[in-house]
VOPAGU-2260 file (C-alpha; in pm, 1 decimal, decimal comma):
REM VOPAGU-2260
SITE   aa  ch    i         X         Y         Z
SITE  MET   A    0     582,6    -908,6     387,8
SITE  ASN   A    1     439,0    -804,8      58,9
SITE  ALA   A    2     557,3    -443,8      18,2
SITE  TYR   A    3     763,9    -267,5    -232,9
SITE  PRO   A    4     892,8      90,2    -280,8
SITE  ALA   A    5     692,0     389,8    -425,7
SITE  CYS   A    6     857,6     598,4    -722,6
SITE  CYS   A    7     732,5     883,1    -537,5
SITE  ASP   A    8     772,1    1059,5    -183,6
SITE  LEU   A    9     390,6    1014,5    -142,0
SITE  ALA   A   10     103,5     909,1    -340,1
SITE  GLU   A   11    -152,1     904,8     -58,9
SITE  LEU   A   12    -212,2     834,2     268,3
SITE  MET   A   13    -475,9     651,5     506,6
SITE  VAL   A   14    -454,5     615,1     829,1
SITE  TRP   A   15    -729,4     397,8    1049,3
SITE  ASP   A   16    -767,2     416,7    1398,9
SITE  ARG   A   17    -654,3      92,3    1551,7
SITE  VAL   A   18    -467,2    -167,4    1383,5
SITE  LEU   A   19    -509,2    -371,7    1074,9
SITE  THR   A   20    -516,0    -728,6    1051,1
SITE  ASP   A   21    -278,3    -946,6     783,8
SITE  GLU   A   22    -537,5    -932,4     567,3
SITE  GLU   A   23    -635,7    -600,9     588,6
SITE  ALA   A   24    -353,4    -482,2     559,6
SITE  ILE   A   25    -266,1    -735,3     219,2
SITE  GLU   A   26    -554,5    -551,2      62,1
SITE  VAL   A   27    -441,8    -221,5     160,5
SITE  ARG   A   28    -101,0    -272,6      -7,7
SITE  ALA   A   29    -313,2    -422,5    -319,3
SITE  TYR   A   30    -510,9     -61,0    -370,8
SITE  PHE   A   31    -147,1      93,8    -368,3
SITE  GLN   A   32     -25,2    -125,2    -620,4
SITE  GLY   A   33    -303,4    -110,7    -878,6
SITE  ARG   A   34    -416,4     261,2    -817,4
SITE  TYR   A   35     -30,6     377,2    -870,0
SITE  ASN   A   36     143,1      70,7   -1030,7
SITE  TYR   A   37     441,3     169,3    -841,4
SITE  LEU   A   38     633,6    -172,4    -914,6
SITE  LYS   A   39     835,9    -117,2   -1208,3
SITE  GLU   A   40    1015,1    -385,3   -1347,9
């Protein structure tokens, strides 16, 4: 998994009516990383 902890309680919520494919899940995680830059090093 390429998910990382966020520095906030809840930045945004997205809901789908189906299970995402692996590729879609990767795109969603990339969207959140780009939008909120939640991985601080």
